[in-house]
VEXTI-203444 format. One record per residue: x, y, z of N, C-alpha, C, O in turn; chain; residue number from 0; residue in one letter. Coordinates in Angstrom, 1 decimal, always signed. Layout:
PT  n.east  n.north    n.up  ca.east  ca.north   ca.up  c.east  c.north    c.up  o.east  o.north    o.up  c    k  r
PT       X        Y       Z        X         Y       Z       X        Y       Z       X        Y       Z  A  NUM  A
...
# end
This chain:
PT  n.east  n.north    n.up  ca.east  ca.north   ca.up  c.east  c.north    c.up  o.east  o.north    o.up  c    k  r
PT   +43.9    -63.7  -103.0    +43.4     -65.1  -103.3   +42.2    -65.6  -102.1   +42.1    -65.0  -101.0  A    0  X
PT   +41.7    -66.3  -102.4    +40.4     -66.9  -101.0   +41.2    -68.1  -100.9   +41.8    -68.8  -101.7  A    1  X
PT   +41.0    -68.2   -99.2    +41.1     -69.2   -98.7   +40.4    -70.2   -98.4   +39.2    -70.1   -98.9  A    2  X
PT   +40.6    -71.2   -97.9    +39.0     -71.7   -98.3   +38.3    -72.0   -97.0   +37.5    -73.0   -96.7  A    3  X
PT   +38.7    -71.1   -96.1    +37.7     -70.7   -95.1   +37.0    -69.6   -95.0   +36.1    -69.2   -94.2  A    4  X
PT   +37.6    -68.9   -96.1    +37.4     -67.5   -96.8   +35.9    -67.2   -97.8   +34.9    -66.5   -97.7  A    5  X
PT   +36.4    -68.5   -98.9    +35.0     -68.8   -99.7   +34.1    -69.7   -99.3   +33.2    -70.1  -100.1  A    6  X
PT   +34.3    -70.2   -97.7    +33.4     -71.2   -97.2   +32.3    -69.8   -96.8   +31.1    -69.9   -96.8  A    7  X
PT   +32.9    -68.3   -96.3    +31.9     -67.6   -96.1   +31.6    -66.5   -96.3   +31.2    -65.5   -95.8  A    8  X
PT   +32.0    -67.0   -97.6    +32.2     -65.7   -98.4   +30.6    -66.7   -99.2   +29.5    -66.1   -99.2  A    9  X
PT   +30.6    -67.7   -99.6    +29.1     -68.5  -100.2   +28.1    -68.2   -98.9   +27.0    -67.7   -99.1  A   10  X
PT   +28.9    -68.6   -97.2    +27.5     -68.5   -97.0   +26.9    -67.5   -97.4   +25.8    -67.6   -98.0  A   11  X
PT   +27.5    -66.3   -97.1    +27.2     -64.7   -96.4   +25.5    -65.0   -97.7   +24.3    -65.2   -97.6  A   12  X
PT   +26.6    -64.9   -99.1    +25.6     -64.5  -100.4   +23.9    -65.9  -100.2   +22.7    -65.8  -100.5  A   13  X
PT   +24.6    -67.0   -99.5    +23.3     -67.7   -99.3   +22.5    -67.6   -98.4   +21.4    -68.2   -98.6  A   14  X
PT   +22.7    -66.7   -97.3    +21.8     -65.9   -96.1   +21.2    -64.9   -96.7   +20.0    -64.5   -96.5  A   15  X
PT   +22.5    -64.1   -97.7    +21.2     -63.0   -98.5   +20.6    -63.1   -98.8   +19.4    -62.6   -98.6  A   16  X
PT   +21.0    -64.0  -100.0    +19.8     -65.0  -100.8   +18.2    -65.5  -100.2   +17.1    -65.4  -100.8  A   17  X
PT   +18.3    -65.8   -99.4    +17.3     -66.9   -98.8   +16.3    -65.7   -98.1   +15.1    -65.9   -97.8  A   18  X
PT   +17.0    -64.4   -97.9    +16.3     -63.4   -96.8   +15.2    -62.1   -98.3   +14.2    -61.4   -98.5  A   19  X
PT   +17.1    -63.1   -99.2    +15.4     -61.8  -100.3   +14.2    -62.3  -101.1   +13.9    -61.9  -102.2  A   20  X
PT   +13.7    -63.2  -100.6    +11.9     -63.7  -101.2   +11.1    -62.5  -101.1   +10.5    -61.9  -102.0  A   21  X
PT   +11.0    -61.9   -99.5    +10.4     -61.0   -99.9   +10.8    -59.5   -99.5   +12.0    -59.4   -99.1  A   22  X
PT   +10.1    -58.6   -99.5    +10.6     -56.9   -99.2    +9.4    -56.4   -98.4    +8.2    -56.5   -98.7  A   23  X
PT    +9.6    -56.1   -97.8     +7.7     -55.3   -96.8    +8.1    -53.4   -97.8    +9.1    -52.6   -98.0  A   24  X
PT    +6.9    -53.5   -98.0     +6.3     -51.8   -98.5    +4.5    -51.9   -98.0    +3.4    -52.5   -98.3  A   25  X
PT    +5.5    -50.5   -96.6     +4.2     -50.0   -95.8    +3.3    -51.7   -95.1    +3.6    -52.7   -94.4  A   26  X
PT    +2.3    -51.2   -95.7     +1.6     -51.8   -95.5    +1.6    -53.8   -95.9    +1.3    -54.7   -95.1  A   27  X
PT    +2.0    -54.0   -97.2     +2.6     -54.6   -98.2    +3.9    -55.5   -97.8    +4.9    -55.1   -97.1  A   28  X
PT    +3.6    -57.0   -98.4     +4.6     -58.0   -98.7    +4.8    -58.3  -100.0    +4.0    -58.9  -100.6  A   29  X
PT    +6.2    -57.7  -100.7     +5.8     -58.6  -101.9    +7.0    -59.6  -102.0    +8.1    -59.2  -101.7  A   30  X
PT    +6.6    -60.8  -102.4     +7.2     -62.7  -102.5    +7.6    -62.4  -103.4    +6.6    -62.1  -104.2  A   31  X
PT    +9.0    -62.1  -104.1     +9.6     -62.1  -105.3    +9.5    -63.7  -105.8    +9.6    -63.7  -107.1  A   32  X
PT    +9.4    -64.9  -105.2     +9.1     -66.1  -105.8    +8.0    -66.4  -106.6    +8.1    -67.0  -107.6  A   33  X
PT    +6.5    -65.9  -106.0     +5.6     -66.4  -105.9    +5.0    -65.6  -107.1    +4.0    -66.0  -107.8  A   34  X
PT    +5.7    -63.9  -107.3     +5.3     -62.6  -107.7    +3.8    -62.3  -107.0    +3.0    -61.8  -107.8  A   35  X
PT    +3.5    -62.5  -106.1     +2.3     -61.9  -105.3    +2.4    -60.5  -104.2    +3.5    -60.0  -103.8  A   36  X
PT    +1.4    -60.2  -103.9     +1.4     -59.0  -103.0    +0.6    -59.2  -102.0    -0.6    -59.3  -102.2  A   37  X
PT    +1.2    -59.2  -100.3     +0.7     -59.9   -99.5    +0.2    -58.6   -98.4    +0.7    -57.6   -98.2  A   38  X
PT    -1.1    -59.2   -97.9     -1.0     -57.7   -97.3    -0.5    -58.1   -95.8    -1.0    -59.2   -95.4  A   39  X
PT    +0.5    -57.6   -94.7     +1.1     -57.9   -94.1    +0.2    -58.9   -92.8    +0.7    -60.0   -92.5  A   40  X
PT    -1.3    -58.1   -92.1     -1.4     -58.6   -91.5    -3.1    -59.6   -91.7    -3.9    -59.9   -92.6  A   41  X
PT    -2.9    -60.0   -90.4     -4.6     -60.7   -90.3    -5.6    -60.1   -90.7    -5.6    -59.0   -90.2  A   42  X
PT    -6.7    -60.2   -91.6     -8.4     -59.7   -91.9    -8.6    -59.3   -90.2    -8.3    -60.1   -89.3  A   43  X
PT    -9.0    -58.2   -90.1     -9.1     -57.6   -89.0    -8.1    -56.9   -88.3    -8.6    -56.1   -87.6  A   44  X
PT    -7.0    -56.9   -88.2     -6.2     -55.9   -88.3    -5.6    -55.2   -89.0    -5.5    -55.4   -90.2  A   45  X
PT    -4.9    -53.8   -88.2     -4.4     -53.0   -89.3    -3.1    -52.8   -89.1    -2.8    -53.0   -87.9  A   46  X
PT    -1.5    -52.3   -90.4     -0.6     -52.4   -90.0    -0.6    -50.7   -89.7    -1.2    -49.8   -90.3  A   47  X
PT    +0.2    -50.7   -88.7     +0.8     -48.8   -88.5    +2.5    -49.1   -88.3    +3.2    -49.7   -87.5  A   48  X
PT    +2.6    -48.3   -89.7     +3.9     -48.5   -90.4    +4.3    -48.0   -89.5    +5.5    -48.5   -89.5  A   49  X
PT    +4.2    -46.8   -88.2     +5.6     -46.7   -87.7    +6.0    -47.6   -87.1    +7.3    -47.5   -87.0  A   50  X
PT    +5.4    -48.9   -86.4     +5.4     -49.1   -85.5    +6.2    -50.5   -86.3    +7.1    -51.2   -85.9  A   51  X
PT    +5.5    -50.5   -87.4     +5.7     -51.8   -88.1    +4.6    -53.6   -87.4    +4.6    -54.8   -87.6  A   52  X
PT    +4.1    -53.0   -87.0     +3.1     -53.9   -86.7    +1.5    -53.7   -86.1    +1.0    -52.8   -85.5  A   53  X
PT    +1.0    -54.9   -86.5     -0.6     -54.9   -86.8    -1.5    -54.4   -85.7    -1.4    -54.7   -84.5  A   54  X
PT    -1.8    -54.1   -85.9     -2.6     -53.7   -84.9    -4.2    -53.7   -84.7    -4.9    -53.2   -85.6  A   55  X
PT    -4.7    -54.4   -83.5     -6.0     -54.8   -83.1    -6.2    -56.2   -83.7    -5.3    -56.7   -84.4  A   56  X
PT    -7.5    -56.8   -83.4     -7.0     -58.2   -82.9    -8.1    -58.5   -85.1    -8.8    -57.9   -85.9  A   57  X
PT    -7.1    -60.1   -84.8     -8.0     -61.1   -86.2    -8.7    -61.3   -86.0    -9.3    -61.3   -84.9  A   58  X
PT    -9.1    -61.6   -86.9    -11.0     -61.8   -86.9   -10.9    -63.4   -87.3   -10.1    -63.6   -88.3  A   59  X
PT   -11.7    -64.8   -86.8    -12.0     -65.6   -87.6   -12.9    -65.8   -88.8   -12.3    -64.8   -89.3  A   60  X
PT   -13.6    -66.0   -89.5    -14.1     -66.2   -91.0   -15.1    -67.2   -91.3   -14.6    -68.3   -90.9  A   61  X
PT   -16.2    -67.3   -91.8    -16.5     -68.5   -93.1   -16.1    -67.7   -94.1   -15.6    -66.5   -94.2  A   62  X
PT   -16.5    -69.0   -95.1    -16.5     -68.8   -96.4   -17.7    -67.4   -96.9   -17.2    -66.4   -97.4  A   63  X
PT   -18.4    -67.3   -96.8    -19.7     -66.3   -96.8   -18.5    -65.6   -96.1   -17.4    -65.5   -96.7  A   64  X
PT   -18.6    -65.2   -95.1    -18.0     -63.4   -94.8   -16.6    -62.5   -95.3   -16.3    -61.3   -95.5  A   65  X
PT   -15.7    -64.0   -95.4    -15.0     -63.6   -96.0   -15.2    -63.4   -97.3   -14.5    -62.5   -97.6  A   66  X
PT   -15.9    -63.8   -98.4    -16.4     -62.9   -99.7   -16.7    -61.4   -99.8   -16.5    -60.6  -100.7  A   67  X
PT   -17.5    -61.5   -97.8    -18.0     -59.4   -97.9   -16.1    -58.7   -97.5   -15.6    -57.7   -98.1  A   68  X
PT   -15.5    -59.4   -96.7    -14.1     -59.0   -96.5   -13.3    -58.9   -97.9   -12.9    -57.7   -98.1  A   69  X
PT   -13.0    -59.6   -99.0    -12.8     -59.3   -99.9   -13.3    -58.2  -100.3   -12.4    -57.4  -100.3  A   70  X
PT   -14.3    -57.7  -100.6    -15.7     -57.1  -101.1   -14.4    -55.6  -101.1   -13.9    -54.9  -102.0  A   71  X
PT   -14.2    -55.5   -99.7    -14.4     -54.5   -98.8   -12.7    -54.5   -98.6   -12.4    -53.3   -98.8  A   72  X
PT   -12.0    -55.0   -98.5    -10.4     -54.7   -99.2   -10.2    -54.7  -100.6    -9.0    -54.9  -100.9  A   73  X
PT   -10.8    -54.7  -101.2    -10.7     -54.5  -103.0   -11.3    -52.9  -103.2   -10.9    -52.2  -104.2  A   74  X
PT   -12.1    -52.4  -102.5    -12.8     -51.3  -102.3   -11.7    -50.0  -101.3   -11.2    -48.9  -101.4  A   75  X
PT   -11.8    -50.8  -100.3    -10.8     -49.6   -99.1    -9.0    -49.5  -100.0    -8.3    -48.4  -100.2  A   76  X
PT    -8.6    -51.0  -100.5     -6.8     -50.9  -100.9    -6.5    -51.0  -102.0    -5.4    -51.3  -102.4  A   77  X
PT    -7.8    -50.6  -103.0     -7.6     -51.5  -104.6    -7.1    -52.4  -105.0    -6.0    -52.6  -104.5  A   78  X
PT    -7.3    -52.9  -105.6     -6.7     -54.0  -106.6    -7.6    -55.3  -106.5    -8.9    -55.3  -106.5  A   79  X
PT    -6.8    -56.3  -106.5     -8.1     -58.2  -106.9    -7.6    -58.8  -105.6    -6.7    -59.5  -105.8  A   80  X
PT    -7.8    -58.7  -104.3     -7.7     -59.0  -103.1    -8.2    -60.5  -103.3    -9.1    -60.8  -104.1  A   81  X
PT    -7.6    -61.3  -102.6     -8.5     -63.0  -102.5    -8.1    -63.2  -101.6    -7.8    -62.3  -100.8  A   82  X
PT    -8.0    -65.1  -101.4     -7.7     -66.0  -100.8    -5.9    -66.5  -101.2    -5.8    -66.1  -102.3  A   83  X
PT    -5.3    -66.9  -100.9     -4.1     -67.7  -101.3    -4.8    -69.1  -101.6    -5.8    -69.7  -101.2  A   84  X
PT    -3.8    -69.5  -102.5     -4.3     -71.2  -103.0    -3.6    -71.5  -101.7    -3.3    -70.7  -100.8  A   85  X
PT    -3.5    -72.8  -101.9     -3.0     -73.7  -101.1    -1.2    -73.7  -100.8    -0.6    -73.5   -99.8  A   86  X
PT    -0.6    -73.9  -102.2     +0.8     -73.7  -102.4    +1.0    -72.3  -101.9    +1.9    -72.1  -101.0  A   87  X
PT    +0.2    -71.2  -102.3     +1.2     -69.9  -102.3    +1.1    -69.6  -100.6    +2.0    -69.1   -99.9  A   88  X
PT    -0.1    -70.1  -100.1     +0.3     -70.1   -98.2    +0.9    -71.2   -97.6    +1.3    -71.0   -96.4  A   89  X
PT    +0.9    -72.4   -98.0     +2.1     -72.9   -98.2    +3.6    -72.1   -98.1    +4.0    -72.0   -97.0  A   90  X
PT    +4.1    -71.7   -98.9     +5.0     -70.4   -98.9    +5.7    -69.5   -98.3    +6.9    -69.3   -98.1  A   91  X
PT    +4.8    -69.1   -97.9     +4.9     -68.8   -95.8    +5.7    -69.5   -95.4    +6.8    -68.9   -95.1  A   92  X
PT    +5.6    -70.9   -95.2     +5.8     -71.4   -94.0    +7.4    -71.3   -93.7    +8.3    -71.6   -94.6  A   93  X
PT    +7.6    -70.8   -92.4     +9.2     -70.7   -91.7    +9.2    -72.7   -91.0    +8.7    -73.4   -90.1  A   94  X
PT    +9.9    -72.8   -91.7    +10.1     -74.0   -91.1   +11.1    -74.2   -89.9   +11.0    -75.2   -89.1  A   95  X
PT   +11.8    -73.6   -89.9    +13.2     -72.8   -88.6   +12.4    -71.5   -88.1   +12.9    -70.4   -87.9  A   96  X
PT   +11.2    -71.8   -87.8    +10.7     -69.9   -87.0   +10.0    -71.0   -86.1    +9.6    -72.1   -86.5  A   97  X
PT    +9.9    -70.6   -84.6     +9.7     -70.4   -83.5    +7.6    -70.3   -83.7    +7.2    -69.1   -83.6  A   98  X
PT    +7.0    -70.9   -83.8     +5.5     -70.9   -83.5    +5.4    -69.0   -83.3    +5.7    -68.3   -82.2  A   99  X
PT    +5.1    -68.5   -84.6     +4.1     -68.8   -85.7    +5.1    -69.1   -86.5    +5.9    -68.2   -86.7  A  100  X
PT    +5.3    -70.2   -87.2     +5.6     -70.6   -88.2    +5.4    -69.5   -89.1    +4.7    -69.8   -90.1  A  101  X
PT    +5.8    -68.4   -89.1     +6.4     -67.6   -90.4    +7.1    -66.6   -89.6    +7.1    -66.4   -88.4  A  102  X
PT    +7.7    -66.0   -91.1     +8.4     -65.0   -90.7    +7.7    -63.3   -90.3    +7.3    -62.6   -91.1  A  103  X
PT    +7.7    -63.1   -89.3     +6.8     -62.3   -88.5    +7.6    -60.9   -88.1    +7.0    -60.1   -87.4  A  104  X
PT    +9.2    -60.5   -88.7     +9.3     -59.3   -89.6    +8.9    -58.8   -90.7    +8.9    -57.6   -90.9  A  105  X
PT    +8.3    -59.9   -91.6     +7.0     -59.7   -92.4    +5.5    -59.5   -92.2    +4.7    -58.6   -92.7  A  106  X
PT    +5.3    -60.7   -91.4     +4.0     -60.7   -90.5    +4.0    -60.6   -89.8    +4.5    -61.6   -89.3  A  107  X
PT    +3.5    -59.8   -88.9     +3.7     -59.5   -87.5    +2.7    -59.9   -86.3    +2.9    -60.0   -85.1  A  108  X
PT    +1.5    -60.0   -87.3     +0.4     -60.7   -86.9    -0.3    -61.5   -87.2    -1.5    -61.5   -87.4  A  109  X
PT    +0.7    -62.5   -87.3     +0.2     -64.0   -87.6    -0.1    -64.9   -86.2    +0.6    -64.9   -85.2  A  110  X
PT    -1.4    -66.0   -86.3     -1.4     -66.1   -85.0    -1.1    -67.7   -85.0    -1.4    -68.3   -86.0  A  111  X
PT    -0.7    -68.1   -84.2     -0.5     -69.8   -84.0    -1.8    -71.4   -84.0    -2.2    -72.4   -83.4  A  112  X
PT    -1.9    -70.3   -85.5     -3.8     -71.6   -86.2    -3.7    -71.7   -86.9    -2.6    -71.8   -87.6  A  113  X
PT    -5.3    -71.7   -87.5     -5.1     -72.1   -89.2    -5.4    -71.0   -89.3    -5.7    -70.0   -88.6  A  114  X
PT    -5.2    -71.8   -91.2     -5.1     -69.4   -92.1    -5.7    -70.5   -93.6    -5.2    -71.5   -94.2  A  115  X
PT    -7.3    -69.6   -93.8     -7.8     -70.8   -94.8    -7.1    -70.6   -96.4    -6.5    -69.7   -96.8  A  116  X
PT    -7.3    -71.7   -97.0     -6.8     -71.1   -98.6    -8.3    -71.1   -99.6    -9.3    -71.3   -98.9  A  117  X
PT    -8.4    -71.0  -100.5     -9.3     -70.5  -101.0    -9.7    -71.9  -102.1   -10.7    -72.0  -102.9  A  118  X
PT    -8.6    -72.7  -101.8     -8.6     -73.7  -102.5    -9.2    -75.4  -101.7    -8.8    -76.0  -100.6  A  119  X
PT   -10.4    -75.8  -103.2    -11.3     -77.1  -102.4    -9.8    -78.6  -101.9    -8.6    -78.6  -102.1  A  120  X
PT   -10.3    -79.1  -101.6     -9.5     -80.5  -101.3   -10.1    -81.4  -102.0   -11.2    -81.9  -101.6  A  121  X
PT    -9.4    -81.8  -103.2     -9.8     -82.2  -104.2   -10.0    -83.8  -103.6   -10.7    -84.5  -104.2  A  122  X
PT    -9.5    -84.2  -102.2     -9.6     -85.7  -102.5   -11.7    -86.0  -101.0   -12.4    -87.0  -100.7  A  123  X
PT   -11.6    -84.4  -100.8    -13.2     -84.0  -100.0   -13.9    -82.9  -100.2   -14.2    -82.1   -99.3  A  124  X
PT   -14.1    -82.7  -101.7    -14.6     -81.2  -102.3   -15.2    -80.9  -101.0   -15.8    -79.9  -101.2  A  125  X
PT   -15.3    -81.1   -99.9    -16.6     -80.4   -99.6   -15.9    -79.2   -98.6   -16.5    -78.2   -98.2  A  126  X
PT   -14.3    -79.7   -98.2    -13.8     -79.3   -97.2   -12.3    -78.7   -98.0   -11.4    -79.1   -98.8  A  127  X
PT   -12.5    -77.5   -97.4    -11.2     -76.6   -98.0    -9.7    -76.6   -97.3    -9.5    -76.7   -96.1  A  128  X
PT    -8.9    -76.4   -98.1     -6.9     -76.7   -97.1    -7.0    -75.4   -96.1    -7.9    -74.6   -96.0  A  129  X
PT    -5.9    -75.5   -95.5     -6.4     -74.1   -94.8    -4.6    -75.1   -94.0    -4.3    -76.3   -93.9  A  130  X
PT    -4.0    -73.7   -93.6     -2.1     -74.3   -93.6    -2.2    -73.8   -91.5    -2.9    -73.0   -91.0  A  131  X
PT    -1.3    -74.6   -90.8     -1.3     -74.1   -89.7    +0.0    -73.7   -89.3    +1.1    -74.2   -89.2  A  132  X
PT    -0.6    -72.2   -89.0     +0.7     -71.5   -88.6    +1.5    -72.0   -87.2    +2.6    -71.5   -86.9  A  133  X
PT    +1.0    -72.9   -86.4     +1.6     -73.8   -85.2    +2.9    -74.3   -85.4    +4.0    -74.1   -85.0  A  134  X
PT    +2.3    -75.0   -86.3     +2.9     -76.1   -86.6    +3.9    -76.1   -88.5    +5.1    -76.5   -88.8  A  135  X
PT    +3.2    -75.8   -89.0     +3.5     -75.4   -90.3    +2.5    -76.1   -91.1    +2.2    -75.6   -92.2  A  136  X
PT    +2.0    -77.0   -90.7     +1.5     -78.4   -91.5    +0.1    -77.9   -91.7    -0.6    -77.2   -91.0  A  137  X
PT    -0.2    -78.4   -93.3     -1.6     -78.2   -93.9    -2.7    -79.6   -93.7    -2.4    -80.7   -93.3  A  138  X
PT    -4.6    -78.9   -94.0     -5.0     -79.5   -93.1    -5.6    -79.4   -94.7    -5.3    -78.5   -95.5  A  139  X
PT    -6.8    -80.8   -95.1     -7.7     -80.3   -96.2    -9.0    -81.1   -95.4    -9.5    -82.1   -95.9  A  140  X
PT    -9.5    -80.2   -93.6     -9.9     -80.7   -93.1   -11.3    -79.6   -92.9   -12.2    -80.1   -92.3  A  141  X
PT   -11.5    -78.4   -93.2    -12.6     -77.3   -92.9   -13.2    -77.3   -93.6   -12.7    -77.1   -94.7  A  142  X
PT   -15.0    -77.4   -93.3    -15.7     -76.8   -94.0   -16.4    -75.2   -93.7   -17.0    -74.5   -92.8  A  143  X
PT   -16.0    -75.1   -95.0    -16.4     -73.6   -95.7   -17.4    -72.5   -94.3   -17.4    -71.3   -93.9  A  144  X
PT   -18.4    -73.9   -93.9    -18.9     -72.5   -92.1   -18.1    -72.5   -91.1   -18.3    -71.6   -90.2  A  145  X
PT   -17.0    -73.3   -90.8    -16.1     -72.9   -89.9   -15.6    -71.5   -90.0   -15.4    -71.0   -91.1  A  146  X
PT   -15.4    -71.2   -89.3    -14.5     -70.3   -89.1   -12.5    -69.9   -88.3   -12.0    -69.7   -87.2  A  147  X
PT   -11.8    -70.1   -90.1    -10.7     -69.5   -89.2   -10.0    -67.9   -89.4   -10.8    -66.8   -89.4  A  148  X
PT    -8.9    -67.9   -89.5     -7.7     -67.0   -90.1    -7.8    -66.8   -91.7    -7.7    -67.5   -92.6  A  149  X
PT    -7.9    -65.2   -91.5     -7.4     -65.4   -92.9    -6.1    -64.1   -93.1    -6.0    -63.1   -92.3  A  150  X
PT    -5.2    -64.6   -94.3     -4.3     -63.2   -94.8    -4.8    -63.4   -96.3    -5.6    -64.2   -96.7  A  151  X
PT    -4.3    -62.6   -96.7     -5.3     -62.6   -97.9    -4.1    -61.9   -99.2    -3.0    -61.4   -98.7  A  152  X
PT    -4.2    -61.9  -100.5     -3.1     -61.8  -101.5    -4.1    -61.4  -103.0    -5.3    -61.3  -103.2  A  153  X
PT    -3.0    -61.2  -103.8     -3.6     -60.2  -104.9    -2.0    -60.2  -105.6    -0.9    -60.1  -105.0  A  154  X
PT    -2.1    -60.5  -107.2     -1.5     -60.9  -108.4    -0.3    -59.7  -108.2    -0.7    -58.5  -108.0  A  155  X
PT    +0.9    -59.9  -108.2     +1.9     -58.2  -108.7    +1.5    -58.4  -110.4    +1.9    -57.6  -111.2  A  156  X
# end
């Protein structure tokens, strides 16, 4: 028979293990079971080292024209239909209890403490695109497509 204390511990262990079950790392990609997406683990400009589990090289900031070229290259080199994430998809990576960067660095080790592009226009100000800032975890719709921000890419599972 479980005492109230043991029951509480059992519930905590179940909830804790369930909370981390959103992601599954598979070499250079992460499967997000909640959103049914596959993420590249590193920021564009970096490559994932399977032996060390870290991203190597410098992340690069790109504007939207440069991102189109980078996505073509990613599709050719890695296969699939890589794209920019939507606002909701990128916000789904924010870890509010994490210290900056506000993302689980176990799965996304190369994330910078700065804004990252989404592929979604701001419906209030259509000249601007949404971004998610992994320094704060906040979302902003104030960047113009000619500005350069960091980039994460995703594809549908």
